[in-house]
SEVO-718836 format. One record per residue (C-alpha): residue number from 1; residue in one letter; x, y, z. Coordinates in Angstrom, 2 decimals, padded with zeros to 5 digits. Example, Ala and Ser with C-alpha at 12.3 -4.5 7.8 and 13.67 -1.06 7.14 Angstrom:
# residues 2
+-------+-------+---------+---------+---------+
| zator | marza |      c1 |      c2 |      c3 |
+-------+-------+---------+---------+---------+
|     1 |     a |  012.30 | -004.50 |  007.80 |
|     2 |     s |  013.67 | -001.06 |  007.14 |
+-------+-------+---------+---------+---------+
//
This chain:
# residues 387
+-------+-------+---------+---------+---------+
| zator | marza |      c1 |      c2 |      c3 |
+-------+-------+---------+---------+---------+
|     1 |     x |  023.77 | -002.71 |  027.93 |
|     2 |     x |  022.53 | -003.28 |  024.88 |
|     3 |     x |  022.09 |  000.35 |  023.76 |
|     4 |     x |  025.88 |  001.06 |  024.83 |
|     5 |     x |  027.08 | -001.47 |  021.93 |
|     6 |     x |  025.18 |  000.44 |  019.18 |
|     7 |     x |  027.16 |  003.06 |  017.24 |
|     8 |     x |  026.52 |  006.60 |  017.29 |
|     9 |     x |  025.12 |  006.47 |  013.76 |
|    10 |     x |  022.78 |  003.23 |  014.95 |
|    11 |     x |  021.77 |  005.37 |  018.09 |
|    12 |     x |  020.84 |  008.22 |  015.65 |
|    13 |     x |  018.63 |  006.15 |  013.46 |
|    14 |     x |  016.88 |  004.55 |  016.62 |
|    15 |     x |  016.31 |  007.89 |  018.35 |
|    16 |     x |  014.97 |  009.03 |  014.83 |
|    17 |     x |  012.72 |  005.78 |  014.35 |
|    18 |     x |  011.07 |  006.73 |  017.95 |
|    19 |     x |  010.52 |  010.44 |  016.94 |
|    20 |     x |  008.68 |  008.87 |  013.83 |
|    21 |     x |  006.56 |  006.89 |  016.23 |
|    22 |     x |  005.90 |  009.51 |  018.79 |
|    23 |     x |  004.73 |  011.76 |  015.95 |
|    24 |     x |  002.60 |  009.03 |  014.90 |
|    25 |     x |  000.74 |  008.94 |  018.24 |
|    26 |     x |  000.44 |  012.85 |  017.85 |
|    27 |     x | -001.17 |  012.34 |  014.50 |
|    28 |     x | -003.44 |  009.47 |  015.49 |
|    29 |     x | -004.52 |  011.85 |  018.57 |
|    30 |     x | -004.82 |  014.89 |  016.64 |
|    31 |     x | -007.27 |  012.90 |  014.03 |
|    32 |     x | -009.58 |  011.53 |  016.60 |
|    33 |     x | -009.92 |  015.14 |  017.90 |
|    34 |     x | -011.10 |  016.14 |  014.45 |
|    35 |     x | -007.41 |  017.92 |  013.29 |
|    36 |     x | -007.92 |  018.51 |  010.44 |
|    37 |     x | -011.97 |  018.62 |  010.28 |
|    38 |     x | -013.08 |  015.27 |  008.64 |
|    39 |     x | -016.82 |  015.45 |  010.31 |
|    40 |     x | -016.32 |  011.60 |  009.97 |
|    41 |     x | -016.76 |  010.82 |  014.04 |
|    42 |     x | -018.86 |  008.33 |  015.00 |
|    43 |     x | -020.99 |  009.54 |  018.10 |
|    44 |     x | -019.37 |  009.54 |  021.24 |
|    45 |     x | -016.53 |  007.26 |  020.06 |
|    46 |     x | -013.13 |  007.76 |  018.88 |
|    47 |     x | -012.97 |  005.10 |  016.40 |
|    48 |     x | -013.35 |  004.92 |  012.48 |
|    49 |     x | -015.59 |  002.12 |  010.73 |
|    50 |     x | -015.59 |  002.78 |  007.05 |
|    51 |     x | -018.42 |  000.63 |  006.07 |
|    52 |     x | -016.40 | -002.20 |  005.02 |
|    53 |     x | -015.16 | -003.32 |  008.85 |
|    54 |     x | -018.31 | -005.36 |  009.70 |
|    55 |     x | -018.09 | -007.34 |  006.60 |
|    56 |     x | -014.55 | -008.27 |  006.77 |
|    57 |     x | -015.42 | -009.49 |  010.69 |
|    58 |     x | -018.28 | -011.16 |  009.37 |
|    59 |     x | -016.20 | -012.95 |  006.57 |
|    60 |     x | -013.70 | -013.98 |  009.70 |
|    61 |     x | -016.30 | -015.55 |  011.68 |
|    62 |     x | -017.66 | -017.45 |  008.83 |
|    63 |     x | -014.27 | -018.33 |  008.12 |
|    64 |     x | -013.62 | -019.86 |  011.68 |
|    65 |     x | -016.86 | -022.28 |  010.73 |
|    66 |     x | -015.59 | -022.84 |  007.52 |
|    67 |     x | -018.24 | -021.52 |  005.91 |
|    68 |     x | -018.21 | -018.36 |  003.48 |
|    69 |     x | -020.79 | -015.49 |  003.43 |
|    70 |     x | -022.84 | -014.23 |  000.37 |
|    71 |     x | -020.56 | -012.19 | -002.01 |
|    72 |     x | -017.30 | -013.97 | -001.66 |
|    73 |     x | -015.14 | -011.38 | -000.16 |
|    74 |     x | -011.35 | -011.69 | -000.13 |
|    75 |     x | -010.45 | -013.72 |  002.73 |
|    76 |     x | -006.81 | -012.40 |  003.47 |
|    77 |     x | -008.04 | -009.92 |  005.99 |
|    78 |     x | -010.12 | -012.58 |  007.33 |
|    79 |     x | -007.10 | -014.80 |  007.94 |
|    80 |     x | -005.70 | -012.17 |  010.17 |
|    81 |     x | -009.14 | -011.60 |  012.11 |
|    82 |     x | -009.86 | -014.90 |  012.59 |
|    83 |     x | -007.24 | -015.70 |  015.50 |
|    84 |     x | -008.24 | -012.72 |  017.00 |
|    85 |     x | -011.71 | -012.93 |  017.15 |
|    86 |     x | -011.23 | -016.96 |  018.42 |
|    87 |     x | -008.85 | -015.34 |  021.27 |
|    88 |     x | -011.56 | -012.88 |  022.22 |
|    89 |     x | -014.74 | -014.56 |  021.62 |
|    90 |     x | -016.00 | -011.41 |  019.99 |
|    91 |     x | -019.35 | -011.68 |  018.49 |
|    92 |     x | -019.54 | -008.37 |  016.70 |
|    93 |     x | -016.60 | -005.57 |  015.59 |
|    94 |     x | -017.78 | -003.27 |  018.08 |
|    95 |     x | -016.25 | -005.37 |  020.73 |
|    96 |     x | -012.74 | -005.25 |  019.21 |
|    97 |     x | -012.78 | -001.98 |  017.48 |
|    98 |     x | -010.58 | -000.26 |  019.83 |
|    99 |     x | -008.31 | -002.95 |  019.74 |
|   100 |     x | -008.28 | -002.87 |  015.72 |
|   101 |     x | -007.86 |  000.67 |  015.34 |
|   102 |     x | -004.64 |  000.75 |  017.54 |
|   103 |     x | -003.37 | -002.31 |  015.52 |
|   104 |     x | -004.26 | -000.24 |  012.16 |
|   105 |     x | -003.71 |  003.32 |  013.18 |
|   106 |     x | -000.57 |  002.75 |  015.40 |
|   107 |     x |  001.15 | -000.86 |  014.91 |
|   108 |     x |  000.25 | -001.36 |  011.16 |
|   109 |     x |  001.46 |  002.39 |  010.29 |
|   110 |     x |  004.74 |  002.09 |  012.56 |
|   111 |     x |  005.58 | -001.40 |  010.39 |
|   112 |     x |  004.59 |  000.32 |  007.05 |
|   113 |     x |  007.16 |  003.36 |  007.93 |
|   114 |     x |  010.08 |  001.20 |  009.27 |
|   115 |     x |  009.43 | -000.60 |  005.50 |
|   116 |     x |  009.40 |  002.49 |  004.02 |
|   117 |     x |  012.91 |  003.13 |  005.67 |
|   118 |     x |  014.58 |  000.00 |  004.93 |
|   119 |     x |  013.32 |  000.20 |  001.02 |
|   120 |     x |  014.65 |  003.97 |  000.92 |
|   121 |     x |  017.99 |  002.83 |  002.42 |
|   122 |     x |  018.60 |  000.45 | -000.29 |
|   123 |     x |  018.33 |  003.32 | -002.88 |
|   124 |     x |  019.41 |  006.43 | -001.35 |
|   125 |     x |  022.79 |  007.39 | -000.34 |
|   126 |     x |  022.41 |  008.07 |  003.04 |
|   127 |     x |  020.21 |  006.83 |  006.34 |
|   128 |     x |  019.29 |  010.60 |  006.70 |
|   129 |     x |  017.75 |  010.34 |  003.20 |
|   130 |     x |  015.80 |  007.26 |  004.17 |
|   131 |     x |  014.28 |  008.72 |  007.39 |
|   132 |     x |  013.30 |  011.69 |  005.56 |
|   133 |     x |  011.39 |  009.32 |  003.16 |
|   134 |     x |  009.91 |  007.89 |  006.40 |
|   135 |     x |  008.97 |  010.95 |  007.51 |
|   136 |     x |  007.23 |  012.13 |  004.46 |
|   137 |     x |  005.18 |  008.64 |  004.52 |
|   138 |     x |  003.92 |  009.62 |  007.93 |
|   139 |     x |  002.75 |  013.26 |  006.81 |
|   140 |     x |  001.62 |  013.06 |  003.00 |
|   141 |     x | -001.96 |  012.46 |  003.79 |
|   142 |     x | -002.12 |  016.19 |  005.21 |
|   143 |     x | -000.69 |  017.28 |  001.51 |
|   144 |     x | -003.35 |  015.38 | -000.11 |
|   145 |     x | -005.87 |  016.76 |  002.35 |
|   146 |     x | -004.49 |  020.23 |  001.68 |
|   147 |     x | -004.57 |  020.03 | -002.17 |
|   148 |     x | -007.98 |  018.57 | -002.27 |
|   149 |     x | -009.62 |  021.10 |  000.36 |
|   150 |     x | -008.19 |  024.04 | -001.68 |
|   151 |     x | -008.52 |  022.65 | -005.24 |
|   152 |     x | -011.03 |  019.61 | -005.11 |
|   153 |     x | -014.02 |  022.06 | -005.14 |
|   154 |     x | -016.77 |  022.15 | -002.80 |
|   155 |     x | -019.35 |  019.99 | -003.54 |
|   156 |     x | -020.37 |  017.22 | -001.42 |
|   157 |     x | -019.20 |  014.34 | -003.19 |
|   158 |     x | -015.69 |  015.64 | -003.04 |
|   159 |     x | -015.79 |  016.50 |  000.40 |
|   160 |     x | -016.78 |  012.77 |  001.29 |
|   161 |     x | -014.21 |  011.89 | -000.97 |
|   162 |     x | -011.13 |  014.15 |  000.53 |
|   163 |     x | -012.50 |  013.06 |  004.13 |
|   164 |     x | -012.80 |  009.45 |  003.93 |
|   165 |     x | -009.94 |  008.82 |  001.67 |
|   166 |     x | -007.67 |  010.90 |  004.12 |
|   167 |     x | -008.76 |  008.77 |  007.11 |
|   168 |     x | -007.82 |  005.67 |  004.51 |
|   169 |     x | -004.36 |  006.94 |  003.87 |
|   170 |     x | -004.04 |  007.54 |  007.64 |
|   171 |     x | -004.74 |  004.10 |  008.54 |
|   172 |     x | -007.95 |  005.07 |  010.42 |
|   173 |     x | -010.40 |  002.99 |  008.82 |
|   174 |     x | -010.67 | -000.30 |  009.63 |
|   175 |     x | -010.09 | -002.45 |  006.11 |
|   176 |     x | -007.86 | -004.44 |  004.24 |
|   177 |     x | -005.22 | -001.48 |  002.67 |
|   178 |     x | -003.10 | -001.45 |  005.66 |
|   179 |     x | -002.19 | -005.22 |  005.81 |
|   180 |     x | -002.28 | -005.31 |  002.01 |
|   181 |     x |  000.43 | -002.76 |  001.67 |
|   182 |     x |  002.56 | -004.22 |  004.50 |
|   183 |     x |  002.38 | -007.70 |  002.73 |
|   184 |     x |  003.30 | -006.12 | -000.81 |
|   185 |     x |  006.23 | -004.14 |  000.72 |
|   186 |     x |  007.47 | -007.24 |  003.09 |
|   187 |     x |  007.43 | -009.62 | -000.43 |
|   188 |     x |  009.23 | -006.67 | -002.40 |
|   189 |     x |  012.11 | -006.70 |  000.37 |
|   190 |     x |  011.99 | -010.72 |  000.42 |
|   191 |     x |  012.32 | -010.71 | -003.87 |
|   192 |     x |  015.76 | -008.39 | -003.85 |
|   193 |     x |  016.84 | -011.10 | -001.18 |
|   194 |     x |  016.06 | -013.67 | -003.42 |
|   195 |     x |  017.16 | -011.93 | -006.46 |
|   196 |     x |  020.50 | -011.13 | -004.90 |
|   197 |     x |  021.43 | -014.67 | -004.65 |
|   198 |     x |  023.09 | -016.84 | -007.63 |
|   199 |     x |  021.08 | -019.89 | -006.05 |
|   200 |     x |  018.13 | -019.08 | -003.70 |
|   201 |     x |  017.17 | -021.96 | -001.31 |
|   202 |     x |  013.85 | -022.94 | -000.56 |
|   203 |     x |  013.32 | -020.70 |  002.66 |
|   204 |     x |  012.95 | -017.31 |  000.97 |
|   205 |     x |  011.01 | -018.02 | -002.19 |
|   206 |     x |  008.52 | -019.95 | -000.16 |
|   207 |     x |  008.42 | -016.95 |  002.28 |
|   208 |     x |  007.93 | -014.57 | -000.74 |
|   209 |     x |  005.34 | -016.84 | -002.24 |
|   210 |     x |  003.15 | -016.79 |  001.26 |
|   211 |     x |  003.55 | -012.99 |  001.39 |
|   212 |     x |  002.44 | -012.66 | -002.15 |
|   213 |     x | -000.55 | -015.05 | -002.17 |
|   214 |     x | -001.57 | -013.70 |  000.94 |
|   215 |     x | -001.48 | -009.92 | -000.25 |
|   216 |     x | -003.29 | -011.07 | -003.39 |
|   217 |     x | -006.39 | -012.38 | -001.29 |
|   218 |     x | -006.22 | -009.41 |  000.81 |
|   219 |     x | -006.76 | -007.06 | -002.07 |
|   220 |     x | -007.25 | -008.73 | -005.39 |
|   221 |     x | -006.00 | -005.87 | -007.32 |
|   222 |     x | -002.21 | -007.11 | -006.27 |
|   223 |     x | -002.91 | -010.15 | -008.35 |
|   224 |     x | -000.44 | -008.42 | -010.65 |
|   225 |     x |  002.46 | -009.09 | -008.52 |
|   226 |     x |  002.14 | -012.76 | -009.24 |
|   227 |     x |  003.13 | -012.69 | -012.80 |
|   228 |     x |  005.53 | -009.74 | -012.42 |
|   229 |     x |  007.31 | -011.60 | -009.61 |
|   230 |     x |  007.37 | -014.80 | -011.80 |
|   231 |     x |  008.47 | -012.83 | -014.70 |
|   232 |     x |  011.56 | -011.44 | -012.41 |
|   233 |     x |  012.59 | -014.83 | -011.15 |
|   234 |     x |  012.96 | -016.50 | -014.70 |
|   235 |     x |  014.81 | -013.02 | -015.53 |
|   236 |     x |  017.23 | -013.69 | -013.02 |
|   237 |     x |  017.14 | -017.72 | -013.95 |
|   238 |     x |  016.25 | -018.82 | -010.44 |
|   239 |     x |  013.99 | -021.61 | -011.66 |
|   240 |     x |  014.07 | -023.72 | -008.43 |
|   241 |     x |  013.00 | -020.44 | -006.36 |
|   242 |     x |  010.09 | -020.05 | -008.66 |
|   243 |     x |  008.83 | -023.50 | -008.00 |
|   244 |     x |  009.18 | -022.89 | -004.35 |
|   245 |     x |  007.75 | -019.26 | -005.01 |
|   246 |     x |  004.49 | -020.83 | -006.62 |
|   247 |     x |  004.26 | -023.88 | -003.62 |
|   248 |     x |  004.04 | -020.80 | -001.03 |
|   249 |     x |  001.71 | -018.81 | -002.94 |
|   250 |     x | -000.52 | -021.69 | -004.26 |
|   251 |     x | -002.45 | -022.60 | -000.95 |
|   252 |     x | -003.87 | -019.08 | -000.85 |
|   253 |     x | -005.24 | -018.92 | -004.36 |
|   254 |     x | -006.75 | -022.49 | -003.66 |
|   255 |     x | -008.46 | -021.02 | -000.41 |
|   256 |     x | -009.67 | -017.94 | -002.20 |
|   257 |     x | -011.12 | -019.92 | -005.17 |
|   258 |     x | -012.78 | -022.16 | -002.36 |
|   259 |     x | -014.46 | -019.45 | -000.76 |
|   260 |     x | -015.82 | -018.27 | -004.08 |
|   261 |     x | -017.44 | -021.28 | -005.09 |
|   262 |     x | -018.87 | -021.74 | -001.62 |
|   263 |     x | -020.27 | -018.27 | -002.04 |
|   264 |     x | -021.03 | -017.81 | -005.38 |
|   265 |     x | -021.00 | -021.04 | -006.91 |
|   266 |     x | -018.03 | -020.14 | -008.99 |
|   267 |     x | -014.41 | -020.34 | -008.52 |
|   268 |     x | -013.77 | -016.92 | -010.20 |
|   269 |     x | -016.79 | -014.87 | -008.92 |
|   270 |     x | -015.93 | -012.46 | -005.97 |
|   271 |     x | -017.32 | -009.53 | -004.45 |
|   272 |     x | -015.14 | -007.51 | -007.02 |
|   273 |     x | -016.12 | -009.58 | -010.22 |
|   274 |     x | -019.27 | -007.93 | -011.32 |
|   275 |     x | -019.25 | -006.04 | -014.43 |
|   276 |     x | -021.64 | -003.65 | -013.34 |
|   277 |     x | -021.58 | -002.65 | -009.74 |
|   278 |     x | -024.09 | -000.87 | -007.72 |
|   279 |     x | -024.24 |  002.63 | -009.24 |
|   280 |     x | -021.44 |  002.08 | -011.64 |
|   281 |     x | -021.78 |  001.59 | -015.39 |
|   282 |     x | -018.52 |  001.21 | -016.72 |
|   283 |     x | -016.82 | -002.22 | -016.27 |
|   284 |     x | -014.39 | -002.62 | -013.53 |
|   285 |     x | -011.48 | -003.18 | -015.90 |
|   286 |     x | -011.01 | -001.58 | -019.26 |
|   287 |     x | -008.29 | -000.26 | -021.38 |
|   288 |     x | -010.08 |  003.11 | -021.66 |
|   289 |     x | -010.12 |  003.86 | -017.93 |
|   290 |     x | -006.50 |  005.72 | -018.30 |
|   291 |     x | -008.06 |  008.33 | -019.94 |
|   292 |     x | -009.81 |  009.25 | -016.95 |
|   293 |     x | -006.47 |  010.82 | -015.98 |
|   294 |     x | -007.66 |  013.14 | -018.47 |
|   295 |     x | -011.31 |  013.35 | -017.76 |
|   296 |     x | -011.42 |  013.83 | -014.36 |
|   297 |     x | -009.63 |  016.75 | -013.79 |
|   298 |     x | -011.49 |  018.46 | -016.58 |
|   299 |     x | -014.82 |  017.78 | -014.56 |
|   300 |     x | -013.56 |  018.65 | -011.38 |
|   301 |     x | -010.81 |  020.90 | -011.31 |
|   302 |     x | -008.20 |  021.81 | -014.05 |
|   303 |     x | -005.70 |  022.40 | -011.12 |
|   304 |     x | -005.62 |  018.50 | -010.47 |
|   305 |     x | -003.20 |  018.47 | -013.94 |
|   306 |     x | -000.59 |  020.07 | -011.82 |
|   307 |     x |  000.34 |  017.63 | -009.37 |
|   308 |     x | -000.05 |  015.16 | -012.31 |
|   309 |     x |  002.33 |  016.80 | -014.50 |
|   310 |     x |  004.83 |  017.33 | -011.74 |
|   311 |     x |  004.80 |  013.54 | -010.69 |
|   312 |     x |  005.20 |  012.17 | -014.35 |
|   313 |     x |  008.08 |  014.42 | -014.59 |
|   314 |     x |  009.75 |  013.63 | -011.35 |
|   315 |     x |  009.03 |  010.11 | -011.92 |
|   316 |     x |  010.85 |  009.75 | -015.30 |
|   317 |     x |  013.96 |  011.53 | -014.33 |
|   318 |     x |  013.93 |  009.54 | -010.74 |
|   319 |     x |  013.20 |  005.76 | -012.41 |
|   320 |     x |  016.00 |  006.85 | -014.94 |
|   321 |     x |  018.67 |  007.94 | -012.54 |
|   322 |     x |  017.67 |  005.11 | -009.84 |
|   323 |     x |  018.49 |  002.57 | -012.78 |
|   324 |     x |  021.76 |  004.31 | -013.69 |
|   325 |     x |  022.66 |  004.22 | -010.10 |
|   326 |     x |  021.58 |  000.70 | -008.96 |
|   327 |     x |  021.23 | -001.25 | -011.90 |
|   328 |     x |  019.27 | -004.70 | -011.57 |
|   329 |     x |  017.73 | -003.85 | -008.07 |
|   330 |     x |  016.20 | -000.83 | -009.43 |
|   331 |     x |  014.83 | -002.39 | -012.56 |
|   332 |     x |  013.40 | -004.62 | -010.15 |
|   333 |     x |  011.80 | -001.84 | -008.10 |
|   334 |     x |  010.62 | -000.33 | -011.34 |
|   335 |     x |  008.72 | -003.65 | -012.44 |
|   336 |     x |  006.99 | -003.85 | -009.05 |
|   337 |     x |  006.14 | -000.29 | -009.22 |
|   338 |     x |  004.74 |  000.08 | -012.75 |
|   339 |     x |  003.44 | -003.32 | -012.92 |
|   340 |     x |  001.06 | -002.21 | -010.06 |
|   341 |     x |  000.64 |  001.42 | -011.36 |
|   342 |     x | -000.02 |  000.06 | -014.42 |
|   343 |     x | -002.93 | -002.58 | -013.80 |
|   344 |     x | -004.35 | -000.32 | -010.94 |
|   345 |     x | -004.99 |  002.29 | -014.07 |
|   346 |     x | -007.01 | -000.31 | -016.20 |
|   347 |     x | -009.35 | -000.82 | -012.86 |
|   348 |     x | -012.23 |  001.51 | -012.55 |
|   349 |     x | -012.45 |  001.86 | -008.96 |
|   350 |     x | -008.87 |  003.17 | -008.74 |
|   351 |     x | -009.66 |  006.80 | -009.49 |
|   352 |     x | -012.13 |  007.31 | -006.60 |
|   353 |     x | -009.62 |  005.19 | -004.05 |
|   354 |     x | -006.17 |  006.50 | -003.97 |
|   355 |     x | -005.89 |  003.91 | -001.09 |
|   356 |     x | -005.06 |  001.36 | -003.96 |
|   357 |     x | -001.73 |  002.74 | -004.58 |
|   358 |     x | -000.38 |  002.38 | -001.14 |
|   359 |     x |  001.72 | -000.62 | -001.73 |
|   360 |     x |  003.47 |  001.69 | -004.50 |
|   361 |     x |  003.45 |  005.29 | -002.65 |
|   362 |     x |  006.57 |  004.68 | -000.53 |
|   363 |     x |  008.40 |  003.71 | -003.79 |
|   364 |     x |  007.18 |  007.00 | -005.70 |
|   365 |     x |  008.81 |  008.84 | -002.66 |
|   366 |     x |  011.86 |  006.95 | -003.30 |
|   367 |     x |  011.91 |  007.91 | -007.17 |
|   368 |     x |  011.07 |  011.76 | -006.39 |
|   369 |     x |  014.08 |  011.91 | -003.78 |
|   370 |     x |  016.32 |  010.57 | -006.24 |
|   371 |     x |  014.81 |  012.95 | -009.14 |
|   372 |     x |  015.41 |  016.04 | -006.79 |
|   373 |     x |  019.01 |  015.13 | -005.56 |
|   374 |     x |  019.62 |  014.96 | -009.80 |
|   375 |     x |  017.78 |  018.15 | -010.36 |
|   376 |     x |  019.94 |  019.88 | -007.58 |
|   377 |     x |  023.20 |  018.17 | -008.49 |
|   378 |     x |  022.67 |  019.00 | -012.26 |
|   379 |     x |  021.51 |  022.73 | -011.37 |
|   380 |     x |  024.37 |  023.31 | -009.04 |
|   381 |     x |  027.00 |  021.99 | -012.02 |
|   382 |     x |  025.12 |  024.01 | -014.59 |
|   383 |     x |  025.68 |  027.22 | -012.36 |
|   384 |     x |  029.43 |  026.66 | -012.10 |
|   385 |     x |  029.71 |  026.11 | -015.56 |
|   386 |     x |  027.98 |  029.34 | -016.87 |
|   387 |     x |  030.03 |  031.46 | -014.19 |
+-------+-------+---------+---------+---------+
//
């Protein structure tokens, strides 16, 4: 009866999203059957453990006892794990690994796809284009795989990079990236709602603070969102909203600070806070790190310059056109997107971990679609003018 009340357009959207869900299930089945080849399968198992899963599980177990293990891991994922561990009584990750794989590879990915659609619908002219963005989000890891398979070189280092990062982008590794992406995209949608009101109440800014605070302690590089969102609220003269936003985020920051102190004796010391991590000679944070956009292609393969140049051109066009068409909303989107990218480019680990960019990847797709639409329209007008 409910479906009869949905318009024909609504039925099309629901059907299209269902197709994306079925496609996701097919992608998971193919991947666990080693298509494309990753050689990362656990012996006799159909799940993936990227190495950090056991650490996150241990953090959650310790969190349930109000203890914090050595190293001061960001505890955002522990907040997600803890209720599941409490309900299942699991003593090791292996006891809930199948459940976690389903949650990550299917549920989290589908939720991320829906958020991609909602965001794209806000900036693109039609639901069909928004669905196209959602579809591209589903399959873009294969483009990543194909490009680095053919142009990344044949070294063992690049092979490991290709396999592991492909699985990360597919949400098939148990880690914090997928949850952090959901939290950041969710916070962005709430931010649009708050910024769009003349006088925001308490509810939405509080939710914005909760989502942002949780996103930060899930992946610490998301900390750039705290000042970016604060600046946007100040720009919008949403002073009352800024107060409730801070109230929502503050408990998570205090909790992570306490975890850092309990584990390392300092509120600022975390697992990612060392200047010289194992096997690394460069500092984690440096204004010289963006030069790696040049040195890495020169070291591994100059072909890596090609997608970089194309992306930059499309982003410049897409950003300009989006701001021209949508004004304030596009400016907020750009502050979020380029604030994240700019900060990530200053971090050494970002250059070997494309999954760090997951929270901005859907935004890039939106800009690419806007850019391509403008290029096509401009080409048609130019062609008519010359005939």
